[in-house]
N, C-alpha and C positions, 0 to 999 in steps of 0.2 A: 026586453032583451036588447042589448046593444048589438049593432052589426058593424064589424070591422070596416073601416073606410077602405075603399079601393085605392091603392097607391097610384098616383098620377104617372102617366107615361113620362119617361125621362127624355127631355129634348135638349140637345147640345146647345152651348152658348151661341153658336152660329145659326141656330134655328133649324127648321126642317131642311133636309137635303133633297134636291131634285135631280134625278139622273136622266140623261138622254143617251141614246145609243143608235148606231147605224152600222150595218154590214156594208163594206165598200171594197172595191178592187184592191185598195191599199191595206185592207185588214179591218178589223172591228174598231170603229171609232166610238169613244165614250167621253162624256163630260158630266161634271157634277157642279151644281149651282146651289149656293146657300141662300136661305131667306135673308140673312143679315147682309144688308147693303147690296143684295142681288149679286153676290160675289162669285166669280168663277173659281171654284175650289180645285178642280182637276180637269185635265183634258189629255187624252192619250189616243194614239192610233197604233194598232198592232202591238200593243204593250209598251210603247215608248211614250214617256211623259213629255209634254211640251209646255207645261206651265208649272210653276212652283205651287206647293200646297202647305198646309199647316194643320195642327190638330183640331178636331171638331170643337173642342171646348176652349180654344184660344181665339182671341180677337184677331182679325187679319193683320199680321205684322207688316208694317210699312204700307198699310192700305192695300195689301195684296189682293188683286183680282176684283176690287170693288168697282161699282158704277158710280159716276160722279155727276151730280145735278143739284141745283141749277148753275153751278160753276165748277170747273176743275181747278186744281192747284190752289192758289192763295188769293185772298183779298187783304191788302196791307192794313194791319191794325184792325181788321174787321170793319173798317169804316168806308163809307161811300156816300154819295149825295144823290137823292132822288127828287127831281123837280125843285131843286133849291133847298130841300130839307135834309139835314144830316141823318144818316142811318148807322146803327151800331149792331153788327152781327156778334154772335157768341164767339169768343176766342177759343178755338179748338186746337191751336198749335201754340201752347204757352211759351215754349222755348224761344219762339221768334215773334210772338205777339200777333199772329195772323188768324184769320178764319180760313180753314183749310178744307178743301175737297167737298164742298157743297153741304147739303142739309140732310142727306140720307144715309150717311155712313153708319149711323146707329139705329137705322130703321129696318124693320122686317118687311120684305116684299112678299106679296101673296100671288099665287097662280091665278091668271085670268080665267082659265078653264081647268077643270079637275084633271090632273095627270092620269093618263091611261095605261101607264106601265112602260112598255118598250117604245115610247115615242122618240122621234128624232129631233123634236123641237119642243120648246116650252116658252111661254110668255109670263113674266112676272111683273107686278105692278106695285108702285108705292106712291103715296100721296104727300105732297109738300103743302102744309097748311100755312096760312098767313101767320107771321110771327114777327117779333121785334127784329128790325134790320132787314126783313124781307116780307113786305105786306102783300104777298101774292099767293094765289091758290092754283097749284099745278098738279098734274099726274104724270109720273115718269114710268115708262114701260121699257123692259129689256127682253127682247126675244132672242134666245139662244137656239141655233139650229145647226145640224151637221149636214154638210153638202155631200153630193154623190162621190166626190173624191176623198172624203174624210175630213175636209177642212171645216173649221168652226166659224160660223157667221153670227155676228151680234148686231141686232138692229135696236138702236136706242130711239125712243119716241118721247116727246114732251108735249102735253096738251094743256092749254090754259083753260081751266074751268072757272076762273074768277071773272071779275067785272072790268079789270083794267089791264092794259098792255103790260107785259112782264119782261124784264131783261133776263137773259140767260146765256149760258154756254154749257156744253156737254163734254164729257170725257170718260175715260176708263183707265184702270191701273193694273193691267196684266203684267206679271213677271214671267218671262219666257226661259225655257231651258231646252236642251236636247238630250233626253234620257239621263244617263249617268255621266255624260261628258262634263268635266269640270268647266264652269263658266269662264275661268281664266283662259282656257284653251280655245274658246269660241272667237270667231271673227265677226265683228259688227260692221254692217254696211248700212248707211243712212242715205236716203235720196234727198238730202237737205243741203242747201248752199248757204244758209244764214243761221247764225247762232245768236240767241238773245243773251245779252249781258245783264247781270243782276247784282243787287247789293247783298250785304251780309245776311239779310232776311229772305233772300231768294225772290225779291220783287224786281221784275225787269226794269232796267234803266235805259236800255238802248239795244242796238244790234250791231253785228259785225260779220263780215264774210267768214264762213267756216274755214279755218286754216290750221296747219300744224296738227297738234294732238287733238284738236277739236273738229277736224275734218275727216269724217268717216265715209266719204263718197266712194273711195276706192277700197274701203275695208281696212279696219285696224283690229289687231288682236286685243282682246279685253285685258288680259294679264292682270296687273294689280291696279288698274285705273280706278279712280273714284270720280264720279261725275253726277251732277244734279242740275241739268240745264235743258232748256227748251230750244227747239229748232223750227225754222220755217223756210220758205222758199223751196217747198217740196216738189220734186218731179212727179209728173203723172205718167203712168204706163198703162195703156188700155183702160183709162178712166180711174186708176187707183194710185194712191201713194203706197210705196212698198219699201219696207226696211227689213233687213235679213240678218239672222244669226247663222253662221256656218261652222260645222265641226270639221276637224282635220280629215275625217273619213269621207267627207262629201255630203253627209246629211245636213239638212238646213231647215230652218223654219222662218216664215215670213209673216210679219205683221203688216196687213194691208188695211187701207181705210179709204172711204169715199172722199171726193174733193172737199166736202164740207169740213172734214177734219184737217184743217190747214196747218196744224202744229203737231209736233211730237215731242214729248218730254222724255229725256233719257236719264235714268237713275241707275247708276252703278254703285253698289254698296257692299261692304263687308259686315253689315249689321243684321243680315237676314238670319233668323234662328236656324241652326243646323247646317248652314251653307257657308263655305269660305268666301264666296262672292255670289251676288245675284244681280240680275239685270231686268229692269222694268222699262218697257217701251209703251208710252202712254199717249194714245191718240186724243187730241183735244181740238175743239172747234174754235177755241180762243186761248191765249196764253194767260199766265197768272195776272191778277189784278185788272182784269178786263172791265170790272164794274167801275173802276176809276179811270183807266186809260181809254176805254171805249174800243180798244183794238180787238177785232173779232167778235164783239158783243152783238147779239141779236135781240130783237124785241118780238115777243109773241102776242098776237092779238087775241082777245077773248074768243073762245070757241075754236081756235086754230091749233093745228098740230105740226110740229117740226120733227123730222125723222132723218136719220143717217146711219150708215152701216160701217162696221169695221170687222176684221176677222183675223184668224190665225191659220196659216196654210203650211203644213209640213212638205218637205221635198227631199228627194234622194240624189239629185244630180249635182253637178259641180257648180 
């Protein structure tokens, strides 16, 4: 007698979804993280959403919420040189011919410890295996946690489990919002005095003082702006870099990062599905093309770990 096979559980294209939650004086804080690319899928406090999301069965649009390792942004032509030997990475941005956003954007992260249900933090891990264009063996971890005040904290750690020193940079790609307030009506403030200039393939070619429509230090309304540019020369306040979106009613949300994240990439787009405009503020330890320029590039010795934090902090004041 044949026995009907049990239908496998349906898992969305973004993989298993991991939720964290915490009751805070500001209200109930909740976040959801996908296995795919360790992506931040949602984050809300007291029912107000502070990041963009997308359907479970859709790939992250414009890299929404994903973690970036062992490099953020782009490597020009996917080409770089290691100890005098040319390296060729897979081209993952065909329209510009670049290797984009590291090696884990199509990788499923796994929890380091079994989730216990109503936890306020979770650590997910993914392995970077030696491959053509990047012959190193690393493990990347992302720890998402909710603070006492409802803020979201993300710790990114990279461990070299291979035999050779490995070049790297880290980043993340969160898209921020303030509930249902149209992004066009938000005011963006950046603590950045220098903008990186780039060519048509978005590879940095130089820098200039932030000025005019590129100077957000005093705050500029987003409106119909389009921008895809990195900034540096970031101010430190109480040991943090801080960049803020503010709504007309006084509500705001801050992207903060530790000093190691010395760059922030600003992406203002009208191509995000279901939104007339969206804004990504991307903390990065190095700018695009660091494997070639060496700017911001770090080397991780075998057995060593590098770690740094960034986060999202809602606010109510002016």
